[in-house]
Backbone of each chain as ProteinMPNN parsed JSONL, in Angstrom:
{"seq_chain_A": "MARRRYLIAYDIADPARLRRVCRVMEAYGQRLQYSVFLCDLSKLELVRWRADVHEVIDYGEDSVVMIDLGPEGAAASVTQLGRPRDLPKSGPAII", "coords_chain_A": {"N_chain_A": [[99.695, 114.359, 106.963], [97.204, 112.47, 108.348], [95.7, 109.694, 106.967], [92.924, 107.508, 106.297], [92.039, 104.317, 104.946], [89.305, 103.715, 102.855], [86.743, 101.559, 101.695], [84.481, 102.071, 99.177], [81.364, 101.524, 97.882], [78.749, 101.461, 95.436], [75.32, 101.534, 94.411], [73.56, 102.921, 92.005], [70.563, 104.193, 90.927], [69.813, 105.765, 88.77], [70.969, 106.606, 85.52], [72.124, 109.157, 84.926], [72.658, 110.204, 87.461], [74.416, 108.247, 88.22], [76.634, 108.701, 86.587], [77.438, 111.157, 87.633], [78.072, 110.447, 90.261], [80.21, 108.733, 89.746], [82.087, 110.573, 88.772], [82.524, 112.089, 91.087], [83.629, 110.102, 92.713], [85.954, 109.447, 91.321], [87.46, 111.626, 91.801], [88.175, 111.321, 94.376], [89.319, 108.839, 94.849], [90.461, 105.527, 93.905], [89.473, 103.397, 91.299], [88.347, 100.179, 91.974], [86.697, 98.294, 91.123], [83.881, 98.195, 88.815], [81.805, 99.561, 90.281], [83.029, 100.061, 92.657], [85.255, 101.557, 94.868], [88.499, 102.374, 96.18], [89.551, 104.526, 98.688], [91.831, 106.773, 100.036], [91.576, 108.778, 102.672], [91.697, 111.85, 104.48], [90.346, 113.223, 107.56], [89.116, 115.641, 106.898], [88.928, 115.405, 104.113], [87.172, 113.3, 104.004], [84.847, 114.435, 105.035], [84.352, 116.289, 103.014], [83.995, 114.556, 100.841], [81.681, 113.268, 101.61], [79.862, 115.373, 101.602], [79.881, 116.028, 98.91], [78.858, 113.67, 97.725], [76.395, 113.604, 98.923], [75.111, 115.636, 97.592], [74.395, 114.494, 95.235], [73.182, 111.864, 95.252], [70.052, 109.985, 95.363], [68.32, 109.488, 98.146], [66.292, 107.723, 98.502], [66.364, 105.912, 96.475], [68.959, 105.199, 95.76], [72.037, 103.534, 96.769], [74.794, 103.75, 98.881], [77.689, 102.415, 100.18], [80.084, 102.43, 102.787], [83.169, 101.427, 104.012], [85.415, 101.396, 106.619], [88.679, 100.647, 106.317], [90.903, 100.904, 107.79], [94.013, 102.514, 108.948], [95.736, 104.301, 106.406], [98.19, 102.573, 104.623], [98.325, 100.637, 106.559], [96.094, 99.252, 106.199], [93.272, 96.937, 105.84], [94.027, 94.116, 103.867], [93.745, 93.64, 100.296], [92.615, 91.011, 98.457], [92.986, 89.78, 95.222], [91.317, 88.102, 92.655], [91.665, 86.883, 89.355], [91.455, 89.416, 86.839], [93.715, 91.832, 87.71], [93.689, 94.978, 89.545], [95.211, 98.2, 89.916], [96.129, 99.346, 93.163], [95.323, 102.188, 95.274], [97.968, 104.612, 95.465], [98.38, 106.849, 97.145], [96.226, 109.149, 98.81], [93.602, 111.377, 97.547], [93.099, 112.351, 94.079], [92.287, 114.92, 93.295], [91.511, 117.652, 95.284]], "CA_chain_A": [[98.238, 114.289, 107.103], [96.819, 111.077, 108.576], [94.555, 109.253, 106.152], [92.433, 106.151, 106.482], [91.57, 103.755, 103.668], [87.887, 103.365, 102.838], [86.16, 100.947, 100.506], [83.196, 102.703, 98.919], [80.663, 100.864, 96.773], [77.464, 102.143, 95.239], [74.289, 101.107, 93.456], [72.864, 104.171, 91.684], [69.452, 103.737, 90.084], [69.609, 106.606, 87.587], [72.227, 106.737, 84.768], [72.721, 110.507, 85.042], [73.239, 110.299, 88.81], [75.553, 107.318, 88.252], [77.786, 109.395, 85.983], [77.899, 112.2, 88.565], [78.736, 109.773, 91.394], [81.503, 108.269, 89.243], [83.006, 111.733, 88.721], [82.901, 112.397, 92.468], [84.509, 109.04, 93.22], [87.264, 109.508, 90.643], [88.225, 112.74, 92.39], [88.558, 110.988, 95.754], [89.978, 107.553, 95.048], [90.858, 104.716, 92.758], [88.448, 102.394, 91.009], [88.77, 98.797, 92.175], [85.802, 97.612, 90.191], [82.948, 99.117, 88.169], [81.152, 100.491, 91.238], [83.739, 99.904, 93.936], [86.468, 102.382, 94.898], [89.306, 102.49, 97.394], [89.888, 105.942, 98.86], [92.625, 107.131, 101.218], [91.018, 110.106, 102.966], [91.84, 112.463, 105.801], [89.011, 113.549, 108.113], [88.565, 116.742, 106.093], [88.558, 114.887, 102.786], [85.985, 112.444, 104.199], [83.711, 115.36, 105.155], [84.096, 116.844, 101.667], [83.452, 113.471, 99.995], [80.298, 113.02, 102.029], [79.051, 116.504, 101.133], [79.761, 115.921, 97.443], [77.958, 112.552, 97.391], [75.062, 114.011, 99.393], [74.524, 116.518, 96.57], [74.09, 113.764, 93.988], [72.363, 110.639, 95.314], [68.647, 110.003, 95.806], [68.369, 108.628, 99.338], [65.221, 106.717, 98.464], [66.583, 104.929, 95.405], [70.366, 104.816, 95.601], [72.704, 102.964, 97.952], [76.257, 103.91, 98.938], [78.21, 101.84, 101.425], [81.463, 102.841, 103.059], [83.766, 100.585, 105.053], [86.729, 101.876, 107.062], [89.594, 99.5, 106.282], [92.022, 101.139, 108.702], [94.93, 103.58, 108.551], [96.443, 104.154, 105.128], [99.495, 101.941, 104.84], [98.163, 99.453, 107.428], [94.679, 98.904, 106.041], [92.969, 95.556, 105.493], [94.59, 93.844, 102.537], [92.79, 93.312, 99.232], [93.0, 89.842, 97.652], [92.349, 89.905, 93.916], [91.3, 86.925, 91.766], [91.356, 87.299, 87.986], [92.073, 90.632, 86.288], [94.069, 92.707, 88.843], [93.608, 96.437, 89.436], [96.171, 98.875, 90.797], [95.545, 99.899, 94.383], [95.735, 103.581, 95.378], [99.28, 104.849, 96.078], [98.067, 107.669, 98.317], [95.454, 110.392, 98.772], [92.769, 111.633, 96.364], [93.795, 113.048, 92.993], [91.918, 116.351, 93.304], [90.738, 117.96, 96.505]], "C_chain_A": [[97.84, 112.813, 107.225], [95.594, 110.743, 107.725], [94.177, 107.84, 106.536], [91.94, 105.643, 105.125], [90.112, 103.313, 103.796], [87.567, 102.603, 101.55], [84.78, 101.573, 100.36], [82.588, 102.025, 97.696], [79.281, 101.477, 96.641], [76.607, 101.453, 94.173], [73.457, 102.363, 93.195], [71.818, 103.871, 90.62], [69.385, 104.502, 88.756], [70.933, 106.841, 86.844], [72.896, 108.117, 84.922], [73.36, 110.672, 86.42], [74.472, 109.413, 88.904], [76.799, 108.0, 87.686], [78.348, 110.448, 86.957], [78.613, 111.575, 89.764], [80.117, 109.285, 90.955], [82.516, 109.415, 89.238], [83.47, 112.119, 90.126], [83.936, 111.373, 92.939], [85.9, 109.127, 92.597], [88.121, 110.646, 91.189], [88.772, 112.353, 93.766], [89.327, 109.679, 95.884], [90.242, 106.822, 93.758], [89.839, 103.601, 92.567], [89.055, 100.998, 91.177], [87.94, 97.902, 91.258], [84.789, 98.622, 89.697], [82.32, 100.084, 89.172], [81.747, 100.33, 92.631], [85.052, 100.688, 93.872], [87.214, 102.195, 96.218], [89.76, 103.945, 97.491], [90.698, 106.126, 100.137], [92.284, 108.585, 101.554], [91.388, 110.573, 104.373], [90.435, 112.773, 106.321], [88.338, 114.637, 107.279], [88.103, 116.235, 104.723], [87.308, 114.019, 102.879], [84.734, 113.315, 104.298], [83.342, 115.917, 103.777], [83.48, 115.791, 100.766], [81.963, 113.301, 100.312], [79.361, 114.127, 101.524], [78.841, 116.405, 99.621], [78.785, 114.803, 97.047], [76.523, 112.908, 97.778], [74.333, 114.845, 98.341], [73.943, 115.723, 95.407], [73.055, 112.648, 94.194], [70.92, 110.93, 95.714], [68.558, 108.996, 96.951], [67.291, 107.547, 99.341], [65.509, 105.6, 97.478], [67.999, 104.371, 95.378], [70.938, 104.272, 96.914], [74.204, 103.194, 97.829], [76.703, 103.287, 100.251], [79.696, 102.193, 101.55], [82.006, 101.998, 104.203], [85.176, 101.104, 105.349], [87.674, 100.685, 107.156], [90.823, 99.722, 107.156], [92.957, 102.213, 108.171], [95.609, 103.282, 107.219], [97.805, 103.515, 105.403], [99.415, 100.727, 105.752], [96.718, 98.96, 107.326], [94.521, 97.422, 105.721], [93.456, 95.29, 104.068], [93.48, 93.421, 101.565], [93.344, 92.119, 98.453], [92.257, 89.939, 96.327], [92.457, 88.589, 93.152], [90.964, 87.441, 90.376], [92.096, 88.561, 87.621], [92.423, 91.605, 87.423], [93.889, 94.18, 88.506], [94.702, 97.033, 90.318], [95.449, 99.381, 92.033], [96.071, 101.333, 94.537], [97.12, 103.704, 96.018], [99.034, 105.692, 97.334], [97.186, 108.849, 97.95], [94.665, 110.579, 97.486], [93.553, 112.416, 95.325], [93.538, 114.546, 93.084], [91.141, 116.624, 94.585], [89.64, 118.931, 96.126]], "O_chain_A": [[98.101, 112.012, 106.328], [94.582, 111.441, 107.773], [95.001, 107.073, 107.034], [91.491, 106.414, 104.278], [89.746, 102.616, 104.742], [88.045, 102.947, 100.469], [84.002, 101.599, 101.314], [83.2, 101.957, 96.63], [78.71, 101.955, 97.62], [77.101, 100.884, 93.2], [72.727, 102.816, 94.077], [72.139, 103.361, 89.546], [68.953, 103.955, 87.742], [71.92, 107.233, 87.466], [74.119, 108.201, 85.034], [74.461, 111.209, 86.54], [75.449, 109.757, 89.57], [77.887, 107.882, 88.248], [79.562, 110.606, 87.088], [79.627, 112.093, 90.231], [81.085, 109.407, 91.705], [83.663, 109.242, 89.651], [84.641, 112.433, 90.341], [84.978, 111.73, 93.489], [86.904, 108.904, 93.274], [89.345, 110.636, 91.059], [89.712, 112.972, 94.263], [89.93, 109.427, 96.927], [90.248, 107.403, 92.673], [89.403, 102.955, 93.519], [90.103, 100.677, 90.618], [88.417, 96.909, 90.708], [84.821, 99.782, 90.107], [82.304, 101.293, 88.94], [81.055, 100.449, 93.642], [85.852, 100.512, 92.953], [86.607, 101.892, 97.245], [90.275, 104.521, 96.533], [90.283, 105.676, 101.206], [92.65, 109.505, 100.822], [91.389, 109.792, 105.325], [89.451, 112.603, 105.601], [87.144, 114.564, 106.99], [87.027, 116.594, 104.244], [86.486, 113.997, 101.963], [83.693, 112.988, 103.728], [82.166, 116.002, 103.426], [82.552, 116.081, 100.011], [81.119, 113.205, 99.421], [78.24, 113.868, 101.085], [77.748, 116.67, 99.12], [77.979, 114.979, 96.133], [75.569, 112.572, 97.077], [73.11, 114.777, 98.21], [73.091, 116.227, 94.674], [72.141, 112.507, 93.381], [70.61, 111.96, 96.311], [68.706, 107.792, 96.74], [67.375, 106.575, 100.092], [64.987, 104.492, 97.603], [68.213, 103.213, 95.018], [70.408, 104.511, 97.999], [74.81, 102.876, 96.806], [76.157, 103.596, 101.31], [80.439, 102.245, 100.569], [81.365, 101.874, 105.246], [86.01, 101.233, 104.453], [87.48, 99.806, 107.996], [91.684, 98.848, 107.258], [92.738, 102.759, 107.09], [96.005, 102.148, 106.948], [98.489, 103.909, 106.348], [100.308, 99.879, 105.741], [96.194, 98.334, 108.247], [95.486, 96.737, 105.38], [93.314, 96.133, 103.182], [92.431, 92.917, 101.968], [94.419, 92.207, 97.858], [91.045, 90.153, 96.303], [93.544, 88.028, 93.015], [90.107, 88.31, 90.212], [93.236, 88.762, 88.04], [91.514, 92.156, 88.045], [93.929, 94.577, 87.342], [95.077, 96.451, 91.337], [94.293, 99.797, 91.959], [97.13, 101.667, 94.005], [97.427, 103.006, 96.985], [99.422, 105.309, 98.438], [97.374, 109.475, 96.906], [95.014, 110.009, 96.452], [94.549, 113.065, 95.645], [94.464, 115.348, 92.963], [90.212, 115.889, 94.92], [88.855, 119.34, 96.982]]}, "seq_chain_B": "MARRRYLIAYDIADPARLRRVCRVMEAYGQRLQYSVFLCDLSKLELVRWRADVHEVIDYGEDSVVMIDLGPEGAAASVTQLGRPRDLPKSGPAII", "coords_chain_B": {"N_chain_B": [[82.504, 77.735, 116.003], [84.943, 79.616, 114.556], [84.516, 82.495, 112.693], [85.315, 84.804, 110.052], [84.647, 88.08, 108.795], [84.113, 88.867, 105.431], [84.377, 91.158, 102.746], [83.233, 90.833, 99.537], [83.595, 91.531, 96.211], [82.666, 91.813, 92.767], [83.405, 91.906, 89.256], [82.086, 90.688, 86.508], [82.533, 89.582, 83.295], [80.945, 88.137, 81.516], [77.508, 87.42, 80.95], [76.358, 84.867, 81.55], [78.296, 83.694, 83.161], [78.193, 85.537, 85.172], [75.679, 85.089, 86.318], [76.149, 82.566, 87.404], [78.186, 83.128, 89.245], [76.759, 84.801, 90.954], [74.954, 82.944, 92.059], [76.734, 81.313, 93.454], [77.709, 83.178, 95.308], [75.387, 83.841, 96.726], [75.045, 81.583, 98.168], [76.958, 81.738, 100.041], [76.934, 84.157, 101.388], [75.631, 87.478, 102.117], [73.895, 89.766, 100.124], [75.098, 92.964, 99.63], [75.202, 94.957, 97.872], [74.521, 95.264, 94.306], [76.751, 93.859, 93.097], [78.229, 93.211, 95.271], [79.086, 91.542, 98.204], [78.663, 90.565, 101.647], [80.304, 88.257, 103.637], [80.36, 85.898, 106.171], [82.724, 83.766, 107.088], [84.16, 80.616, 107.896], [87.48, 79.104, 108.094], [87.404, 76.76, 106.579], [85.056, 77.15, 105.094], [85.865, 79.319, 103.616], [87.83, 78.196, 102.002], [86.24, 76.462, 100.514], [84.556, 78.319, 99.267], [86.385, 79.617, 97.666], [87.181, 77.587, 95.938], [84.784, 77.06, 94.644], [84.29, 79.493, 93.316], [86.509, 79.585, 91.707], [85.903, 77.661, 89.862], [84.21, 78.94, 88.174], [84.871, 81.6, 87.243], [86.506, 83.591, 84.649], [89.778, 83.972, 84.466], [91.125, 85.773, 82.951], [89.349, 87.682, 82.149], [87.531, 88.363, 84.118], [86.978, 89.882, 87.383], [87.526, 89.463, 90.799], [87.342, 90.651, 94.021], [88.473, 90.444, 97.367], [88.121, 91.298, 100.703], [89.359, 91.119, 103.907], [87.563, 91.782, 106.686], [87.807, 91.366, 109.327], [87.278, 89.615, 112.515], [84.144, 87.901, 112.741], [81.5, 89.644, 114.139], [83.174, 91.48, 115.26], [83.956, 92.935, 113.217], [85.057, 95.345, 110.693], [83.059, 98.246, 110.547], [80.066, 98.926, 108.643], [79.08, 101.674, 106.897], [76.082, 103.046, 105.761], [74.66, 104.914, 103.168], [71.649, 106.28, 101.968], [69.457, 103.901, 100.468], [69.049, 101.365, 102.748], [70.589, 98.155, 103.444], [70.111, 94.866, 104.775], [72.471, 93.514, 107.073], [74.635, 90.616, 107.218], [73.519, 88.112, 109.548], [74.727, 85.783, 110.577], [77.132, 83.456, 109.348], [77.212, 81.381, 106.317], [74.373, 80.531, 104.185], [74.047, 78.033, 102.993], [76.108, 75.254, 103.216]], "CA_chain_B": [[83.313, 77.844, 114.807], [85.372, 81.007, 114.376], [84.355, 83.022, 111.329], [85.744, 86.18, 109.781], [83.76, 88.733, 107.804], [84.78, 89.264, 104.198], [83.644, 91.85, 101.697], [83.608, 90.261, 98.251], [82.978, 92.281, 95.106], [83.089, 91.183, 91.507], [83.06, 92.393, 87.908], [82.121, 89.478, 85.676], [82.341, 90.099, 81.932], [79.982, 87.36, 80.731], [76.238, 87.291, 81.704], [76.131, 83.5, 82.065], [79.208, 83.505, 84.313], [77.713, 86.423, 86.241], [74.596, 84.383, 87.024], [76.716, 81.459, 88.195], [78.883, 83.715, 90.402], [75.707, 85.252, 91.879], [74.442, 81.769, 92.796], [77.763, 80.915, 94.437], [77.768, 84.183, 96.381], [74.175, 83.77, 97.551], [75.164, 80.427, 99.07], [78.001, 81.973, 101.054], [76.827, 85.402, 102.133], [74.47, 88.344, 101.969], [74.144, 90.817, 99.137], [75.128, 94.329, 100.17], [74.829, 95.702, 96.67], [74.354, 94.395, 93.135], [77.868, 92.903, 92.928], [79.031, 93.285, 96.508], [78.517, 90.681, 99.242], [79.351, 90.368, 102.915], [80.257, 86.833, 103.946], [81.004, 85.454, 107.407], [83.213, 82.45, 106.673], [85.236, 79.918, 108.617], [88.585, 78.781, 107.166], [86.935, 75.721, 105.656], [84.083, 77.748, 104.164], [86.633, 80.187, 102.699], [88.461, 77.299, 101.013], [85.168, 75.98, 99.623], [84.111, 79.454, 98.439], [87.416, 79.896, 96.647], [87.121, 76.501, 94.948], [83.557, 77.246, 93.86], [84.464, 80.656, 92.419], [87.549, 79.207, 90.744], [85.263, 76.848, 88.816], [83.277, 79.741, 87.351], [85.356, 82.841, 86.619], [87.561, 83.578, 83.625], [90.833, 84.762, 85.127], [91.619, 86.819, 82.049], [88.332, 88.719, 81.884], [86.723, 88.709, 85.292], [87.729, 90.355, 88.554], [86.877, 89.255, 92.1], [88.204, 91.145, 95.103], [88.036, 89.979, 98.688], [88.787, 92.044, 101.772], [89.106, 90.574, 105.244], [87.127, 92.899, 107.534], [88.05, 91.066, 110.735], [86.464, 88.537, 113.065], [82.693, 88.089, 112.762], [81.063, 90.242, 115.405], [84.056, 92.618, 115.594], [84.507, 93.339, 111.916], [84.948, 96.761, 110.33], [81.63, 98.568, 110.422], [79.605, 99.34, 107.313], [78.233, 102.867, 106.913], [75.24, 103.015, 104.579], [73.937, 106.131, 102.782], [70.58, 105.943, 101.027], [68.637, 102.704, 100.675], [69.859, 100.441, 103.543], [70.492, 96.711, 103.244], [70.396, 94.113, 105.996], [73.818, 92.925, 107.115], [74.509, 89.21, 107.58], [73.437, 87.802, 110.97], [75.887, 84.911, 110.824], [77.461, 82.261, 108.564], [76.552, 81.205, 105.024], [73.076, 79.851, 104.256], [74.201, 76.621, 102.613], [77.543, 74.89, 103.161]], "C_chain_B": [[83.647, 79.319, 114.559], [85.198, 81.414, 112.913], [84.909, 84.438, 111.248], [84.802, 86.769, 108.722], [84.582, 89.215, 106.613], [83.832, 90.101, 103.342], [84.148, 91.278, 100.378], [82.848, 91.024, 97.165], [83.498, 91.722, 93.788], [82.583, 91.945, 90.286], [83.197, 91.177, 86.999], [81.693, 89.869, 84.262], [81.188, 89.411, 81.193], [78.704, 87.129, 81.533], [76.018, 85.893, 82.3], [77.034, 83.246, 83.278], [78.722, 84.345, 85.489], [76.603, 85.736, 87.032], [75.153, 83.283, 87.927], [77.449, 82.016, 89.423], [77.863, 84.199, 91.426], [75.193, 84.075, 92.709], [75.446, 81.308, 93.841], [77.73, 81.899, 95.613], [76.556, 84.082, 97.306], [74.215, 82.584, 98.504], [76.133, 80.723, 100.222], [77.789, 83.253, 101.855], [75.589, 86.2, 101.798], [74.815, 89.507, 101.043], [74.068, 92.184, 99.811], [74.745, 95.28, 99.05], [74.839, 94.745, 95.497], [75.498, 93.379, 93.001], [78.816, 92.982, 94.119], [78.328, 92.47, 97.591], [79.333, 90.78, 100.526], [79.186, 88.901, 103.296], [80.999, 86.573, 105.255], [81.417, 84.001, 107.2], [84.271, 81.905, 107.635], [86.355, 79.636, 107.606], [88.141, 77.764, 106.123], [85.97, 76.3, 104.627], [84.785, 78.649, 103.145], [87.287, 79.345, 101.599], [87.406, 76.816, 100.01], [84.694, 77.095, 98.701], [85.091, 79.665, 97.296], [87.378, 78.838, 95.542], [85.896, 76.68, 94.048], [83.702, 78.409, 92.868], [85.478, 80.332, 91.322], [86.953, 78.443, 89.56], [84.534, 77.734, 87.791], [83.979, 80.868, 86.592], [86.4, 82.58, 85.537], [88.651, 84.525, 84.134], [91.382, 85.874, 84.232], [90.654, 87.976, 81.891], [87.668, 89.236, 83.152], [87.622, 89.165, 86.445], [86.902, 90.099, 89.802], [87.841, 89.795, 93.153], [87.596, 90.749, 96.44], [88.836, 90.741, 99.742], [88.372, 91.468, 103.114], [88.783, 91.729, 106.18], [87.296, 92.594, 109.01], [87.112, 89.983, 111.235], [84.976, 88.898, 113.061], [82.312, 88.675, 114.118], [81.952, 91.393, 115.849], [84.664, 93.164, 114.309], [84.35, 94.844, 111.701], [83.471, 97.085, 110.092], [81.32, 99.09, 109.018], [78.691, 100.558, 107.491], [77.409, 102.866, 105.625], [74.553, 104.372, 104.381], [72.85, 105.694, 101.811], [69.855, 104.686, 101.444], [69.425, 101.674, 101.483], [69.616, 98.985, 103.149], [70.706, 96.045, 104.59], [71.824, 93.572, 105.925], [73.667, 91.492, 107.597], [74.423, 89.026, 109.094], [74.644, 86.908, 111.304], [75.953, 83.799, 109.779], [76.687, 82.151, 107.251], [75.259, 80.404, 105.169], [73.253, 78.358, 104.005], [75.69, 76.308, 102.577], [77.717, 73.957, 101.971]], "O_chain_B": [[82.758, 80.151, 114.378], [85.688, 80.736, 112.01], [84.961, 85.165, 112.24], [84.249, 86.058, 107.883], [85.606, 89.881, 106.77], [82.645, 89.797, 103.226], [85.353, 91.243, 100.132], [81.624, 91.14, 97.204], [84.62, 91.224, 93.706], [81.502, 92.534, 90.288], [84.304, 90.698, 86.755], [80.612, 90.423, 84.067], [80.534, 90.022, 80.348], [78.779, 86.687, 82.68], [75.543, 85.765, 83.429], [76.609, 82.668, 84.278], [78.819, 83.934, 86.646], [76.583, 85.79, 88.261], [74.696, 83.091, 89.054], [77.351, 81.451, 90.512], [78.065, 84.033, 92.629], [75.018, 84.196, 93.922], [75.077, 80.957, 94.962], [77.724, 81.488, 96.774], [76.683, 84.222, 98.522], [73.516, 82.566, 99.518], [76.121, 80.04, 101.246], [78.407, 83.421, 102.907], [74.617, 85.668, 101.263], [75.866, 90.136, 101.159], [73.085, 92.507, 100.478], [74.054, 96.276, 99.263], [75.128, 93.559, 95.656], [75.254, 92.187, 92.816], [80.031, 92.838, 93.986], [77.145, 92.668, 97.868], [80.535, 91.043, 100.496], [78.078, 88.365, 103.283], [82.145, 86.991, 105.415], [80.57, 83.111, 107.142], [85.144, 82.63, 108.113], [86.2, 79.897, 106.413], [88.459, 77.888, 104.94], [86.05, 75.984, 103.44], [84.378, 78.742, 101.987], [87.297, 79.725, 100.428], [87.658, 76.771, 98.806], [84.457, 76.873, 97.514], [84.71, 79.862, 96.142], [87.524, 79.154, 94.362], [85.971, 76.475, 92.836], [83.28, 78.305, 91.717], [85.328, 80.744, 90.172], [87.418, 78.554, 88.426], [84.28, 77.302, 86.666], [83.705, 81.07, 85.409], [87.065, 81.545, 85.5], [88.446, 85.736, 84.214], [92.028, 86.805, 84.714], [91.046, 89.093, 81.552], [87.292, 90.405, 83.24], [88.821, 88.888, 86.486], [85.729, 90.465, 89.867], [89.017, 89.433, 93.17], [86.378, 90.725, 96.613], [90.063, 90.816, 99.678], [87.185, 91.346, 103.414], [89.643, 92.571, 106.441], [86.981, 93.427, 109.861], [86.261, 89.49, 110.495], [84.596, 90.036, 113.338], [82.795, 88.2, 115.146], [81.562, 92.193, 116.7], [85.735, 93.77, 114.313], [83.617, 95.521, 112.422], [82.735, 96.29, 109.508], [82.185, 99.615, 108.317], [77.658, 100.476, 108.155], [77.955, 102.706, 104.533], [73.944, 104.91, 105.305], [73.081, 104.854, 100.942], [69.661, 104.434, 102.633], [70.402, 101.138, 100.96], [68.573, 98.64, 102.595], [71.399, 96.586, 105.452], [72.316, 93.219, 104.854], [72.708, 91.166, 108.295], [75.145, 89.681, 109.845], [75.456, 87.222, 112.175], [74.919, 83.266, 109.376], [75.629, 82.76, 107.097], [75.072, 79.687, 106.152], [72.684, 77.525, 104.711], [76.455, 77.046, 101.956], [78.829, 73.503, 101.7]]}, "name": "protein", "num_of_chains": 2, "seq": "MARRRYLIAYDIADPARLRRVCRVMEAYGQRLQYSVFLCDLSKLELVRWRADVHEVIDYGEDSVVMIDLGPEGAAASVTQLGRPRDLPKSGPAIIMARRRYLIAYDIADPARLRRVCRVMEAYGQRLQYSVFLCDLSKLELVRWRADVHEVIDYGEDSVVMIDLGPEGAAASVTQLGRPRDLPKSGPAII"}
């Protein structure tokens, strides 16, 4: 299954929505920072992620940004200064 | 001057350091989210950014990640859900 690596970052205005977005993100990828995740997703997983996030965010108050970093395994590299984080090995934990 | 677009995100443990990192980031790029910036930087500007950040962060507590999104003008695209943000037109505000 071909996957692409995405960086997904979010600013969620409401604490309850923030917790729900975090739960969604943890099912699809790996936390790089407090509100920044790296996710290796197939096209189907990307559609599911989008539907799950759509259910939670308030489009007037919240902001989610997604950047396609390229094919899994050949994606843009991540340079880390300070406290390092593990990068995703492959694919979401739970579909 | 050839520039590349970088996504820079940070988790800074100490409020005073966080303010200083914010000031550094605002001089080099455009805020995409609370702790996520897009910066179009030449090689020289990248070296200066790194030196400036090095002066501020605590390598044991703080985390800064930087992802090269490609040449300015042909960089990886940013998909935004919810409240949109302006993307950088070009180059840092203050060298």
